C-alpha positions, 0 to 999 in steps of 0.5 A: 556547604552553601546554606541557600535553600533549593526551591524543591516543588516551589512554583511561586516566583515571589515565594522563591525570591522572598525566602531567598531560595536559589533562583536561576534568573529567567527574567529575560523571557519578559524582554523577548515576549515584549520584543516579539509582541505576539497576540497569543504565544503558546510555549510547549515544554516537557513537564517540570521544566519551569513553566509554572514558575515562569508564568508566575514571574510574568504575573508579578512583573506585569500585574497592576494589583491596584495596591501601592503597597503590593506593587512596590513589593512586587517591584522589589522582587526584580529591583532587589534589595539588601536581601535579594539580587537585582534581576536581569530584566532591570538591566535591559532598561526603561523600554521594558521596565516601564511595563512593570505593574502596568496591566490587569493580569488574569493568571489561571492554571488548569492543572486541577482538571486532572480528575476521573470524570467530566463532572469533577473535572469541570467542577475543578475548572470552575473553581479555578475560574472562580479564584481568578474572579476573586483575585479581582473582586475589587472591580465589582463596586466600580462596574457601571452596569448592574448586569455585569456586577451580577454576573461577576458576583455569581461566577466569583461565588461559583453560583452561575449557570454552567454556560456562564463559564464558557466565555468567562475569561473574556467577560473578566477582561471586559470587566477589567477594561470597563473599570481600569481602561487598560487591556488585560494580559491573560496567562494560562498555565498547563492549558493541555492538562484537561485535554490529556486527562479527558482523553485518558478518562473518556470525556475528551469531546466534552472537554474540548468543547469547553476549552475551545469556547473558553479560549476562542472567546478570550483570545480571538478578536478580543479588544480588551486583550493586550496579549496572552501566553499559554504553556503546556507540554504539547502543541494541540492542533488549531482545529482542536481548540485554537480554531480561527486564531490569528497571530498565534505564535507557537514555540515548541521544543523545535523553536529557537524562540524562548529556548533558554528560558525553560530548563537550565543551560549548561553554564547555569548548571555549572554556576549552580554546582559551583555555588553549592561547591559540587563542581566535581559532580558535573560529569554525573549530572551531564550523564543523567540529566542533560541531553535536551535540545530546545531549538539550538540550546542545550538544556538540562532537566531543572527538576532533577538537577535541584533534587540531585543537589539537595540529595548530595547536600544531605549525603555526600555519598548520594547516587544519581536517581531518576527524579523525573520518573517520579513526577507522573505515571509516564503514561506516554512511554507505557502506551508506546510499549503497550501498542508496539508491534515487532517493528516498534519493539525493535526500535525501542530496543535499539534506542535503549542500546544507545541507537537512534530513530528517525521520525517525521515531525507532526507539531500539530496533533490532537490527543484523539490522534495518538493511537491512530499512527505510531508516528504520532506516538513517537512525536508525543514522546519527542515533544514531551522530553522522552526523546532528544533531537540529534539532527533535522532534515527536510524531505518533500516538505516534511521535517524528519528528526533523528532522535535518541534517548536523552540521558540515563534518567529517561533510559530508566523510565523506558526500562521500568515501563518495559518491565511493568508492561511485561509483568502485566503480560505475564499475569495473563499468560499460561506458563504452566508448561514452563513450570511443569518442565522445570518440575520434571527437570526438563531443561529442553522444555524450559528452554523452549518456553523461555524462548517463546516468552522472550520473543514477545517482550522488549529487551534492553541489552545495555544492562543485559543481566539486570534485564534478564534477572527481572524477566525471569523473576516475572516469569516465575511469579506465577509459581504460587505454590513455591517460594521464589527468592532472588540473590539470596546469600548461599554458599560462597556467593549469591545464586541469581534465583532459588525456587523452593517448596515451603518445606524441605520435603519438597523440591528446590531449584537453583538458577544462575543466569549469564548474558552473552554479548555475542551469539557465538559465546552463548554456549560458553556463557551457559557452561560458565553459569553451570560451573559457577553453581558448582564452584561456589557451592550454591546448594550448601544453604538448602542442604543445611535446611534439610532439602534433598531434592535439589536441581540446578540449572545454568541459563544463558541469554543472547538477545531473544535466545536462551539456552538451559543446562541442568547441572 
């Protein structure tokens, strides 16, 4: 199998190229940015879709490091040599290549602002700004004004007053122009991380004030700015942080601009699988990691693709996993589930079953709007990759999207979030009536209690038995005086659940679950569950351990309906 390493978690373009790691060439992004020549371009894409790597690539292409040696090293990343290939942008000709190593570049990422309070978040933002100044420390001695030198040094050493950071990026571009007589390219990566985090942690207004000042001063009527590119997950409204910006070009997942540069296209996926001799895995990859649409371009999740290939290279029997679900808390899906009413619960169930939802598009929102309207929350899910576009229609000036869950990986996130929310709900629910009914061998009482619990949760019927198994495990977690075991080996198979007192003088229960696809089959499923307990002799193990008071229940489910039968 091909030995070229995969860049798992590597977001620095130079590191990938110099270490000869596998790289899907996205350098034509440079061509499109130069052709469009937007003063400020905001590109929003879901997390882990290559935003930081592309911003790093832009930096190495455009930046004049003012070191002949470093500039030559950076040019080789694109021209190639005996170790790594020439990149696509070089083949586009001198109209584009002439911009290489031609500008001062300010590259800053705001990821580090994900902190628990304003003080720590602001501290990390100051550190990020200080790093950018340190990257350009060579200008200090060349600045003509002593006041500029002093301010530059204080910011670089993290010794300036807090107020000095609010327009620090503009000041840096002015200092660079003063020395080099060239306008600056500003690259701001993950611009909305501080906004999302501050909303969740309760200091949104303070963060919004800072980000607005930082951006407006640097990006609005700045004569020292060549152009700027920002990336993030969401397009936050102009009124929030981009007030008054002209020539502001926003490219969201709806836009056709730059659509192929973030994530893998299907030909790129096929080439990658072929490169690693894994072409036979294409159908699996498509089922699990395809399904995104950026503009008119079909896109695969790049983070999951490279992780899956890595796992298969280590173990040919490796199964697909939800790699993307492990990269964050998926708090947006969790919030939807937590805030959902009966209408939204029905919509979520329909989506997980393979259905669709139609939502009006709101491209410009603020984090403060998220809880005010469920349509805002659906929009957050769409723009951050938890829903995919199937079709668009225009009605009265409003764009409506028909959307679905993109793939099996994202479906897993919904299911997992549902079960986590259900477990939280169960912790605060009084289920003593259910426990008393079971201890009294009261099948009817159990049935009524389980049905009440079913009505208040979200189910997913495309994998019904696994859902109901998890549901029942959560229901009985509060029986703290009893041992609850799932799928324990007993008799001629595994009962779905055994609940037993710690010593054999107490009671023990065997529960077998069945899920019906039709309401009319519920009774027959119930009988099947009861028959299975008897026919497979599930009580044998408990009897051998000395238990004599054993009660068995068959339980059948159809959507929000449950029947219970004592065997």
